[in-house]
C-alpha positions in Angstrom: 4.3 -13.2 -12.4 3.1 -16.1 -10.4 0.3 -17.0 -7.7 2.3 -17.4 -4.7 0.1 -19.6 -2.9 -3.9 -20.8 -2.8 -4.4 -18.4 0.1 -2.8 -15.2 -1.2 -2.9 -15.3 -5.0 -0.9 -11.9 -5.4 2.2 -11.4 -7.0 3.1 -7.6 -8.0 5.4 -6.1 -10.9 5.4 -2.8 -11.4 6.2 -2.7 -15.4 7.1 0.6 -15.9 9.3 0.8 -12.9 11.3 -2.7 -14.3 10.4 -4.6 -11.5 12.1 -8.4 -11.9 10.0 -11.3 -12.5 12.4 -13.6 -10.4 13.4 -11.1 -7.5 17.0 -12.0 -8.0 20.2 -9.6 -8.1 18.1 -6.7 -6.3 20.4 -5.1 -3.5 18.8 -3.2 -0.8 18.9 0.8 -1.3 20.7 3.2 0.6 18.9 5.1 3.9 16.6 7.6 2.7 17.1 10.9 3.5 15.4 11.7 7.3 12.1 13.2 7.4 10.8 16.3 9.7 9.9 14.8 13.3 8.6 17.6 15.5 5.7 15.3 15.6 7.6 12.3 16.4 6.8 12.2 20.2 3.0 12.5 19.2 3.2 9.8 16.8 5.0 7.6 18.9 1.9 8.0 21.3 -1.0 7.5 19.2 -3.0 4.3 19.9 -2.0 1.4 17.6 -4.2 -1.6 15.7 -4.0 -4.7 17.6 -4.7 -8.2 15.9 -5.4 -8.3 12.1 -8.0 -10.1 11.1 -7.2 -11.5 7.8 -3.6 -12.5 8.1 -3.9 -14.9 4.5 -4.4 -11.5 2.9 -1.7 -9.6 4.3 1.5 -11.7 4.2 4.1 -8.7 4.1 2.8 -8.9 7.5 2.2 -12.5 8.9 4.1 -14.2 6.6 7.5 -12.2 5.9 9.4 -15.3 4.3 7.0 -16.1 2.2 6.8 -15.9 -1.6 4.2 -13.4 -1.6 5.7 -11.1 0.8 8.7 -11.2 -1.4 7.3 -9.8 -4.2 5.8 -7.0 -2.3 9.3 -6.3 -1.0 10.4 -6.3 -4.9 8.0 -3.9 -5.6 9.2 -1.9 -2.7 12.4 -1.7 -3.1 12.2 -0.6 -6.9 9.9 2.0 -5.5 12.5 3.2 -3.4 15.2 3.4 -6.0 12.6 5.6 -8.3 12.1 7.3 -5.3 15.8 8.3 -5.2 15.7 9.6 -9.1 13.1 11.8 -8.6 10.1 13.0 -6.4 7.9 10.6 -5.1 6.4 10.3 -1.9 2.8 10.3 -2.4 1.5 7.3 -4.0 -1.9 6.3 -5.6 -3.3 2.6 -5.5 -6.0 2.3 -7.7 -7.9 -0.1 -10.2 -10.0 0.3 -13.1 -13.1 -1.7 -11.3 -13.9 -3.4 -7.8 -12.5 -7.1 -6.7 -9.0 -6.8 -8.4 -7.2 -6.4 -5.2 -6.2 -3.0 -4.8 -6.3 -2.4 -1.2 -4.6 -5.7 -0.2 -1.8 -4.1 -2.4 -1.9 -1.0 -0.9 -1.6 -2.5 2.5 0.8 -5.2 1.5 2.9 -2.3 0.0 2.8 -0.4 3.0 4.0 -2.9 5.5 6.9 -4.0 2.9 7.8 0.2 2.8 7.8 0.6 6.4 10.2 -2.1 7.4 12.7 0.5 6.1 11.0 3.9 6.1 8.2 5.9 8.2 5.1 5.5 5.8 1.5 6.8 6.3 -1.4 4.4 4.5 -4.7 6.3 4.0 -7.7 4.9 3.0 -9.2 7.3 0.4 -12.1 4.6 -0.7 -14.8 7.0 1.0 -17.6 5.0 -0.9 -16.3 1.2 -0.2 -13.3 0.7 2.2 -11.3 -2.7 1.5 -8.6 -1.5 4.0 -11.0 -1.9 7.0 -11.2 -5.8 6.3 -7.9 -6.2 5.3 -6.1 -4.4 8.3 -9.2 -5.7 11.0 -9.2 -2.1 11.8 -13.2 -1.8 12.5 -15.2 0.7 12.3 -12.8 3.2 14.1 -13.2 7.1 13.2 -10.9 8.6 10.2 -10.7 10.7 7.2 -14.2 11.3 7.2 -14.8 12.3 11.0 -11.8 14.7 10.5 -13.6 16.4 8.3 -16.6 16.6 9.8 -15.0 18.2 12.8 -12.1 20.3 14.3 -9.6 17.7 15.9 -6.0 17.7 14.5 -5.4 15.0 11.9 -2.9 13.1 13.9 -5.6 12.3 16.4 -7.7 9.8 13.9 -4.0 7.8 13.2 -3.3 4.7 14.6 -0.2 2.7 14.3 0.4 -0.8 13.2 1.9 -3.0 16.2 5.9 -3.1 15.3 6.2 -0.9 12.5 6.7 2.5 11.2 3.1 2.4 9.7 0.5 4.7 10.4 -2.9 4.2 8.9 -5.6 6.7 8.6 -9.0 5.0 8.1 -11.8 6.2 5.8 -14.0 7.0 8.6 -17.8 6.8 10.0 -19.4 10.1 9.4 -21.9 10.5 6.5 -20.3 13.2 4.7 -19.9 13.4 0.6 -16.9 11.6 -0.7 -16.4 14.1 -3.5 -16.8 17.5 -1.4 -13.8 16.1 0.8 -11.3 15.2 -2.2 -11.9 18.3 -4.0 -11.5 20.9 -1.2 -8.5 23.0 -0.3 -8.6 21.5 3.6 -7.7 17.9 2.4 -4.8 19.6 0.5 -3.5 21.5 2.9 -4.0 18.1 5.8 -1.7 16.0 3.2 0.9 19.1 3.1 0.9 18.8 6.8 1.4 14.9 7.1 3.7 14.5 4.1 6.5 16.3 6.2 6.3 13.8 9.1 6.4 10.8 6.6 8.7 9.0 3.8 6.0 7.6 2.2 2.0 8.4 2.2 0.3 5.9 0.4 -3.3 6.4 -0.8 -6.0 3.8 -1.4 -8.4 5.1 -3.9 -11.4 4.4 -5.2 -12.0 2.4 -8.4 -11.1 4.6 -11.4 -14.6 4.0 -13.1 -17.1 5.0 -12.7 -16.6 7.8 -10.1 -14.4 10.4 -10.4 -13.1 10.4 -6.9 -9.5 8.5 -8.3 -9.1 11.5 -10.7 -9.5 14.0 -7.9 -6.9 11.8 -5.3 -4.5 12.0 -8.8 -3.9 15.4 -8.5 -2.8 14.9 -4.9 -0.2 12.5 -5.5 3.3 12.2 -7.1 2.5 8.8 -8.8 -0.1 5.8 -9.4 0.3 2.4 -9.6 -3.0 0.8 -11.5 -4.0 -2.6 -10.1 -5.1 -5.3 -12.7 -6.3 -9.0 -12.4 -4.9 -10.9 -14.6 -7.6 -12.8 -17.2 -10.2 -10.7 -15.3 -10.1 -6.8 -15.8 -12.2 -6.3 -19.3 -9.6 -4.9 -21.7 -12.0 -2.0 -22.8 -11.9 -1.1 -18.9 -8.3 -0.9 -18.7 -8.0 1.1 -21.4 -10.5 3.9 -20.5 -8.8 3.8 -17.1 -5.1 4.3 -18.6 -7.4 7.5 -19.9 -8.3 9.2 -16.6 -7.1 12.7 -16.2 -4.3 13.3 -14.2 -3.2 10.0 -13.5 0.7 10.2 -13.2 1.2 6.1 -14.1 4.2 4.6 -12.8 3.2 1.2 -13.4 0.8 -1.7 -13.7 0.5 -4.1 -10.8 -0.6 -7.4 -12.3 -2.7 -10.1 -9.5 -3.2 -13.4 -10.2 -0.6 -14.5 -12.8 0.7 -17.8 -12.6 4.7 -18.9 -12.7 6.3 -21.7 -11.9 9.2 -20.2 -9.9 6.3 -20.1 -7.2 7.8 -23.8 -6.1 11.3 -22.5 -6.2 10.4 -19.6 -3.7 8.2 -22.3 -1.5 11.3 -24.5 -1.8 13.8 -21.6 -1.1 12.5 -20.1 2.1 11.8 -23.7 3.7 15.2 -24.5 3.4 16.7 -21.2 4.3 14.0 -21.7 7.9 15.1 -25.2 8.2 18.9 -24.4 8.1 18.5 -21.5 10.3 16.7 -23.4 13.0 19.4 -26.3 12.7 21.8 -23.8 13.3 20.3 -22.4 16.5 20.2 -26.2 17.8 23.7 -26.7 16.9 25.0 -23.7 18.9 
């Protein structure tokens, strides 16, 4: 694994799903089965999230030719293949503690998946949202506001411009997170939205010390555990792996150095330069 750049030190490999270290020899998967689209027109008309405020943390969107974006594409392709082998739609992204990069991973993975499949990204960290900063979505209403009121959940979705990606923020209402995640109403909502998307990505709180992630895990088909190389204490990782209901698919390791960074940087620069020269020649 590697550090793609000084501005985005995240490379991802799902160990149990078999993500290649160098990303070579991977073919695009065939198109997936279509989702039910009875709400397709309603989804298309929803407001969009405009400018992204933290582009250096979202290379899948702002730097698609970068080494960091390539690794998220690799992760997305492996998950798409895994999806074909077994039922996998709702994916939990979590970590053992704060600061390991789960929200950055959730956002970039969702963008990578949304380039081929209709994807919903849910900010399930109702204590301290990280996605709000990564996506630059501000304090827009979301999950907690839906819980307090009676509006359709679709009223709170926002689409990321130019992608098949819809985002449900954590929201602003003063509600107890554990009451929300344990409620049958949340389960019913997830069932309702799932029929309209091929992926539902949930960015949950860290597994330790709150119990919300283990409850979120009961609502999902699988989970990725985010660790920070050289930072995550081994004892916390071992404790996190013992979490009840966690259907672990693999581990995503952040900030793992790899000399292949130079290869990827040179490869993408060479490809862009060659394409530009061909366009000028034509």
